[in-house]
C-alpha positions as CSV (number, residue, x, y, z in Angstrom):
1,M,-80.9,55.0,-3.3
2,P,-81.0,58.6,-4.8
3,L,-84.5,60.0,-5.4
4,A,-83.6,60.7,-9.0
5,I,-83.5,56.9,-9.7
6,W,-87.1,56.6,-8.4
7,G,-88.0,59.5,-10.7
8,I,-86.5,57.7,-13.7
9,G,-88.5,54.6,-12.7
10,F,-91.7,56.7,-12.6
11,G,-90.9,57.9,-16.1
12,I,-90.6,54.3,-17.3
13,F,-93.9,53.5,-15.6
14,A,-95.7,56.4,-17.3
15,Q,-94.5,55.5,-20.8
16,G,-94.6,51.8,-20.2
17,T,-98.3,52.1,-19.5
18,S,-98.9,53.1,-23.1
19,E,-97.0,50.1,-24.4
20,L,-99.3,47.7,-22.4
21,M,-102.7,49.3,-22.3
22,L,-103.7,48.8,-26.0
23,A,-104.6,45.1,-25.6
24,G,-107.8,46.1,-23.8
25,L,-108.6,48.9,-26.2
26,L,-108.3,47.3,-29.6
27,P,-112.0,46.5,-30.2
28,D,-113.1,50.1,-29.5
29,M,-110.2,51.6,-31.5
30,A,-110.9,49.3,-34.4
31,D,-114.6,50.4,-34.4
32,D,-113.8,54.1,-34.1
33,L,-111.1,54.1,-36.7
34,Q,-113.1,51.8,-39.0
35,V,-110.4,49.2,-39.3
36,T,-110.2,45.5,-38.5
37,I,-109.0,44.3,-35.2
38,P,-105.8,42.7,-36.8
39,Q,-105.1,46.1,-38.3
40,A,-105.6,47.8,-34.9
41,G,-103.2,45.2,-33.5
42,M,-100.6,46.6,-35.8
43,L,-100.5,49.6,-33.4
44,I,-98.9,47.3,-30.8
45,S,-96.4,46.0,-33.4
46,A,-95.6,49.6,-34.4
47,F,-94.7,50.4,-30.8
48,A,-92.5,47.4,-30.5
49,L,-90.7,48.3,-33.7
50,G,-90.2,51.9,-32.5
51,M,-88.6,50.6,-29.3
52,L,-86.4,48.1,-31.3
53,V,-85.0,50.8,-33.6
54,G,-85.1,53.8,-31.3
55,A,-82.8,52.5,-28.5
56,P,-79.5,52.2,-30.4
57,V,-80.2,55.2,-32.7
58,L,-81.0,57.7,-30.0
59,A,-78.4,56.3,-27.6
60,A,-75.8,57.0,-30.4
61,L,-77.1,60.5,-31.2
62,T,-77.2,61.7,-27.6
63,L,-73.9,60.4,-26.4
64,R,-72.6,63.9,-25.7
65,W,-75.8,65.4,-24.4
66,P,-76.5,66.3,-20.8
67,R,-78.5,63.4,-19.4
68,R,-81.3,65.4,-17.9
69,F,-81.8,67.4,-21.1
70,A,-82.0,64.2,-23.2
71,L,-84.5,62.6,-20.8
72,L,-86.8,65.7,-20.9
73,L,-86.6,65.9,-24.7
74,F,-87.6,62.3,-25.0
75,L,-90.5,62.8,-22.7
76,A,-91.6,65.9,-24.6
77,V,-91.7,63.9,-27.9
78,F,-93.6,61.1,-26.2
79,V,-96.2,63.5,-24.8
80,L,-96.7,65.2,-28.1
81,S,-97.2,61.9,-29.9
82,H,-99.9,61.0,-27.4
83,V,-101.7,64.3,-27.7
84,V,-101.7,63.9,-31.5
85,S,-102.9,60.3,-31.1
86,A,-105.8,61.4,-28.8
87,L,-106.9,64.0,-31.3
88,T,-106.6,62.2,-34.7
89,G,-109.2,60.2,-36.5
90,S,-106.6,58.8,-39.0
91,Y,-105.4,55.3,-38.5
92,E,-102.3,55.9,-40.6
93,L,-101.3,59.0,-38.4
94,L,-102.0,57.0,-35.2
95,L,-99.8,54.2,-36.5
96,A,-97.0,56.8,-37.1
97,M,-97.5,58.3,-33.7
98,R,-97.2,54.9,-32.0
99,F,-93.8,54.4,-33.7
100,I,-92.6,57.9,-32.9
101,G,-93.7,57.7,-29.2
102,A,-92.0,54.3,-28.8
103,F,-88.9,55.6,-30.5
104,A,-88.6,58.4,-27.9
105,Y,-89.5,56.0,-25.1
106,A,-86.6,53.7,-26.2
107,G,-84.2,56.6,-25.9
108,F,-85.5,57.4,-22.4
109,W,-84.9,53.8,-21.4
110,A,-81.3,53.8,-22.8
111,V,-80.3,57.1,-21.3
112,G,-82.3,56.6,-18.1
113,G,-80.7,53.2,-17.4
114,S,-77.2,54.5,-17.8
115,T,-78.0,57.6,-15.7
116,A,-79.5,55.5,-12.9
117,M,-76.4,53.2,-12.7
118,A,-74.1,56.3,-12.7
119,L,-76.0,57.7,-9.8
120,A,-76.1,54.4,-7.9
121,G,-72.4,53.6,-8.2
122,P,-70.8,50.2,-9.1
123,E,-71.9,48.5,-5.9
124,R,-75.6,49.1,-6.4
125,R,-76.2,49.0,-10.1
126,G,-78.4,45.9,-9.8
127,Q,-80.6,47.7,-7.3
128,A,-80.8,50.8,-9.4
129,M,-81.9,48.9,-12.5
130,G,-84.3,47.0,-10.3
131,I,-86.0,50.3,-9.5
132,V,-85.9,51.5,-13.1
133,A,-87.3,48.2,-14.5
134,G,-89.7,48.2,-11.6
135,G,-91.5,51.1,-13.3
136,L,-92.3,48.8,-16.2
137,T,-93.3,46.0,-13.8
138,V,-95.9,48.4,-12.2
139,A,-97.1,49.3,-15.7
140,T,-97.4,45.6,-16.4
141,V,-99.6,45.2,-13.3
142,L,-101.7,48.4,-13.8
143,G,-101.3,49.4,-17.4
144,L,-103.7,46.9,-19.0
145,P,-106.5,46.9,-16.4
146,A,-106.3,50.7,-15.9
147,G,-106.2,51.4,-19.6
148,T,-109.2,49.1,-20.2
149,W,-111.2,50.7,-17.4
150,I,-110.4,54.2,-18.6
151,G,-111.3,53.2,-22.2
152,Q,-114.6,51.8,-21.0
153,H,-115.5,55.0,-19.2
154,L,-113.7,57.8,-21.2
155,G,-113.1,56.1,-24.5
156,W,-109.7,55.0,-25.9
157,R,-108.7,58.6,-26.4
158,G,-109.1,59.2,-22.7
159,A,-106.5,56.5,-22.1
160,F,-104.1,58.4,-24.4
161,W,-104.8,61.6,-22.5
162,T,-104.1,59.9,-19.2
163,V,-100.7,58.6,-20.4
164,A,-99.8,62.1,-21.6
165,V,-100.6,63.6,-18.2
166,L,-98.6,60.9,-16.4
167,S,-95.7,61.6,-18.7
168,I,-95.9,65.4,-17.9
169,I,-95.8,64.5,-14.2
170,A,-92.7,62.4,-14.9
171,A,-91.1,65.3,-16.7
172,V,-91.6,67.5,-13.6
173,V,-90.0,64.9,-11.4
174,I,-87.0,64.7,-13.8
175,V,-86.6,68.5,-13.8
176,F,-86.4,68.6,-10.0
177,C,-84.8,65.3,-9.1
178,V,-82.4,64.2,-11.8
179,P,-79.0,66.1,-11.6
180,A,-77.3,67.4,-14.7
181,L,-74.8,64.7,-15.4
182,R,-72.2,65.7,-17.9
183,P,-69.4,63.3,-18.9
184,E,-66.0,64.7,-18.0
185,N,-64.6,62.9,-21.1
186,P,-67.4,63.1,-23.7
187,P,-68.1,59.6,-25.1
188,N,-66.9,58.9,-28.7
189,L,-69.3,57.0,-30.9
190,R,-66.5,55.0,-32.5
191,A,-65.1,54.1,-29.1
192,E,-68.5,53.0,-27.9
193,L,-69.0,50.9,-31.1
194,R,-65.6,49.3,-30.4
195,G,-66.8,48.7,-26.9
196,L,-69.6,46.5,-28.1
197,R,-67.2,43.8,-29.3
198,P,-67.0,41.4,-26.3
199,P,-68.7,38.1,-27.2
200,R,-70.2,37.8,-23.7
201,L,-72.1,41.1,-24.2
202,W,-73.9,39.6,-27.2
203,L,-74.5,36.4,-25.3
204,S,-76.1,38.6,-22.6
205,Y,-78.4,40.2,-25.2
206,A,-79.3,36.7,-26.4
207,M,-80.2,35.7,-22.9
208,T,-82.4,38.8,-22.5
209,A,-84.2,38.1,-25.7
210,T,-84.8,34.4,-25.1
211,A,-85.9,34.8,-21.5
212,T,-88.3,37.6,-22.5
213,T,-89.7,35.5,-25.3
214,A,-90.3,32.6,-22.9
215,L,-92.1,34.8,-20.5
216,L,-94.1,37.2,-22.8
217,G,-95.5,34.5,-25.0
218,T,-97.2,32.9,-22.0
219,F,-98.3,36.2,-20.5
220,S,-99.8,37.5,-23.7
221,Y,-102.3,34.7,-23.9
222,L,-102.7,34.1,-20.2
223,S,-106.1,35.8,-20.0
224,A,-107.5,33.7,-22.8
225,M,-106.1,30.5,-21.3
226,L,-107.6,31.2,-17.9
227,V,-111.1,31.5,-19.4
228,E,-110.9,28.9,-22.2
229,T,-108.8,26.2,-20.7
230,T,-108.8,26.7,-17.0
231,G,-112.4,27.5,-16.9
232,L,-112.2,30.6,-14.6
233,G,-114.9,33.2,-15.0
234,S,-113.8,36.4,-16.7
235,S,-114.3,38.3,-13.4
236,W,-111.5,36.3,-11.9
237,V,-109.0,37.1,-14.5
238,P,-107.9,40.6,-13.2
239,A,-107.3,39.1,-9.7
240,V,-105.1,36.3,-11.2
241,L,-103.2,38.9,-13.3
242,F,-102.8,41.0,-10.1
243,G,-101.2,37.9,-8.5
244,Y,-98.8,37.7,-11.5
245,G,-98.0,41.4,-11.0
246,F,-97.4,41.0,-7.3
247,G,-95.1,38.1,-8.0
248,A,-93.2,40.2,-10.5
249,L,-92.8,43.1,-8.0
250,V,-91.4,40.7,-5.4
251,G,-89.2,39.0,-7.9
252,I,-87.7,42.2,-9.2
253,A,-87.1,43.5,-5.7
254,L,-85.3,40.4,-4.5
255,G,-83.6,39.9,-7.8
256,G,-82.2,43.4,-7.6
257,K,-80.7,42.9,-4.2
258,A,-79.1,39.6,-5.2
259,A,-77.9,40.7,-8.7
260,D,-75.1,42.8,-7.3
261,R,-73.5,39.9,-5.4
262,Y,-74.6,36.8,-7.3
263,P,-75.6,37.9,-10.9
264,S,-74.9,34.5,-12.5
265,S,-76.7,32.5,-9.9
266,V,-79.7,34.8,-10.2
267,L,-79.9,34.1,-13.9
268,G,-79.4,30.3,-13.5
269,I,-82.1,30.0,-10.8
270,G,-84.5,32.4,-12.7
271,F,-84.2,30.6,-16.0
272,S,-84.5,27.2,-14.4
273,G,-87.6,28.3,-12.5
274,L,-89.1,29.8,-15.6
275,L,-88.6,26.5,-17.4
276,V,-90.2,24.4,-14.6
277,T,-93.1,26.8,-14.1
278,S,-93.8,26.9,-17.9
279,V,-93.9,23.1,-18.0
280,L,-96.2,22.8,-15.0
281,L,-98.5,25.4,-16.5
282,A,-98.8,23.4,-19.7
283,V,-99.5,20.2,-17.8
284,F,-101.9,21.6,-15.2
285,A,-103.6,24.2,-17.3
286,Q,-107.1,22.7,-16.5
287,Y,-106.7,22.9,-12.7
288,P,-107.6,26.4,-11.3
289,G,-105.8,26.1,-8.0
290,A,-102.5,25.0,-9.6
291,V,-102.7,27.6,-12.3
292,I,-103.3,30.5,-9.9
293,A,-100.2,29.5,-7.9
294,L,-98.1,28.9,-11.0
295,V,-99.1,32.3,-12.4
296,V,-97.7,34.0,-9.3
297,A,-94.6,31.9,-9.6
298,L,-94.3,32.9,-13.3
299,G,-94.3,36.6,-12.5
300,F,-91.8,36.1,-9.6
301,L,-89.3,33.9,-11.6
302,G,-89.7,35.7,-14.9
303,F,-89.0,39.1,-13.5
304,S,-86.4,38.1,-10.9
305,T,-83.7,37.9,-13.6
306,N,-84.4,41.4,-15.0
307,P,-82.1,43.4,-12.7
308,A,-79.2,41.0,-13.5
309,L,-79.9,41.2,-17.2
310,N,-80.1,45.0,-17.0
311,S,-76.9,45.5,-15.1
312,R,-74.5,42.8,-16.2
313,F,-73.5,44.4,-19.5
314,I,-71.9,47.4,-17.9
315,P,-68.8,45.5,-16.7
316,L,-68.9,43.5,-19.9
317,A,-68.7,46.6,-22.1
318,P,-67.0,49.4,-19.9
319,D,-66.3,51.5,-23.0
320,A,-69.9,51.5,-24.2
321,P,-72.0,52.5,-21.2
322,T,-74.8,54.0,-23.3
323,L,-74.9,51.9,-26.4
324,S,-74.7,48.7,-24.3
325,V,-77.9,49.8,-22.4
326,S,-79.7,50.5,-25.7
327,G,-78.7,47.1,-27.0
328,N,-80.4,45.5,-24.0
329,V,-83.5,47.6,-24.5
330,S,-83.7,46.3,-28.1
331,A,-83.1,42.7,-26.9
332,F,-86.1,43.0,-24.6
333,N,-88.2,44.2,-27.4
334,V,-87.1,41.3,-29.6
335,G,-88.5,39.0,-26.9
336,I,-91.7,41.1,-26.6
337,T,-92.2,40.7,-30.3
338,L,-91.3,37.1,-30.7
339,G,-93.2,35.7,-27.7
340,P,-96.7,36.6,-28.8
341,W,-95.8,35.9,-32.4
342,L,-94.8,32.3,-31.6
343,G,-97.9,31.8,-29.5
344,G,-100.0,33.1,-32.4
345,L,-98.4,30.7,-34.8
346,A,-99.2,27.8,-32.5
347,L,-102.9,28.9,-32.1
348,S,-103.2,29.5,-35.9
349,A,-102.0,25.9,-36.5
350,G,-104.9,24.6,-34.4
351,H,-103.2,24.0,-31.1
352,D,-104.8,24.7,-27.7
353,Y,-103.6,27.3,-25.2
354,P,-101.5,25.0,-23.1
355,V,-99.0,24.6,-26.0
356,I,-98.0,28.3,-25.4
357,P,-96.3,27.8,-22.0
358,A,-94.8,24.6,-23.5
359,I,-93.2,26.8,-26.2
360,G,-92.1,29.1,-23.4
361,A,-90.4,26.1,-21.7
362,A,-88.6,25.2,-24.9
363,V,-87.3,28.8,-25.2
364,A,-86.3,28.8,-21.5
365,V,-84.1,25.7,-22.3
366,L,-82.3,27.8,-24.9
367,A,-81.8,30.6,-22.3
368,L,-80.2,28.0,-19.9
369,V,-77.9,26.8,-22.7
370,L,-76.8,30.4,-23.3
371,W,-76.3,30.9,-19.6
372,A,-74.1,27.7,-19.4
373,W,-72.1,29.0,-22.4
374,D,-71.6,32.3,-20.6
375,L,-70.3,30.4,-17.5
376,V,-67.7,28.7,-19.7
377,L,-66.5,32.0,-21.3
378,D,-66.4,33.6,-17.8
379,S,-64.3,30.8,-16.5
380,R,-61.8,31.1,-19.4
381,T,-61.6,34.9,-18.8
382,R,-60.8,34.4,-15.1
383,R,-58.1,31.9,-15.9
384,A,-56.5,34.3,-18.4
385,P,-54.1,37.1,-17.2
386,S,-56.3,40.0,-16.2
387,N,-55.8,43.6,-17.4
388,Q,-56.1,46.5,-15.1
389,R,-59.8,47.1,-14.4
390,R,-61.4,50.4,-15.4
391,E,-64.6,52.0,-14.3
392,P,-67.0,52.3,-17.2
393,C,-66.8,55.6,-19.0
394,G,-70.0,57.6,-18.5
395,T,-71.0,56.0,-15.2
396,E,-68.6,57.2,-12.5
397,A,-66.6,59.7,-14.5
398,V,-69.2,62.4,-14.5
399,R,-69.7,65.9,-13.2
400,V,-72.9,66.4,-11.2
401,E,-74.6,69.8,-11.2
402,T,-77.6,70.9,-9.1
403,P,-78.1,67.6,-7.2
404,C,-81.5,66.7,-5.9
405,G,-82.5,64.8,-2.8
């Protein structure tokens, strides 16, 4: 796999750490900024909103830009937003910087994903997206505990400086390792918008959003459930979360290898496993041994579908290689927003923590229904007369300058 793809994955890791680290910093930030913890929590929502909006907007605006230039520009904006965040004492300005940083990060995701698949070629797109998405997986494992530790020793501003430094390192990697990809036939915005018409593409986005909702709702409240319901000491929580992260890393690695050959099977097995694991977590939430094993399984099964979800839309929308990626980024962030929100509603209604994985199981059922619907549409497509297949514009039809590694 080209070194450039690993460089893009590192860029996702650097920026994804910022998305995940705030959960452990909210009390200190609220105290320093003289706002309530719920108001500080809006900083997380602002980031999710920036991701949701930024992916399609920036993907459309940068269709004709050289890929390396676009990636570096997004990183520059992201670094600047974190420098300002580390220096400001204004809650309102910090809120704006969270939105702007996420806006740029979403653009990096969209352009980086399409660039990685172009470099990998049609036979290894799943593996390429496994590496790119693996950057976020590593951020999931390290971002929250590392951000919390840095915040405890250097203050929450130190965590923002750390993310800025990591992003600068990512920019250096991009400069030296990502070739200058230029479309031989520059994409046309209207053509890409027309390329978003296939119903199975939007079905794929719906699967991404529902699977992410099912997983992130449980994960967001996992620490609290481990202490309040399972009865584990707080010192055990990082170790259990590390098990979740280890499972996620294994799942995304194996899922990436299988996604190129058996994409539909990967989704069916992953969604089914997510459903069963969520049900078992809800039932056995009070048994530490069972919960620890199930948390590892949750990470494995929840992330095993990501490479297939991240690569399947390219053959579904060959005339929209960039906007189709941005749509999937937005779909992921719909799930990231909905999962914790649904869990919060349940807790506010007076339910205990085990109801949250039960909600995740219900949403996983919806993901399976969407997957079955996709199978039906795929079967109908295969029975219909097939048109001549074309390579997606913007993936293989590119000119590569100054290749690296």
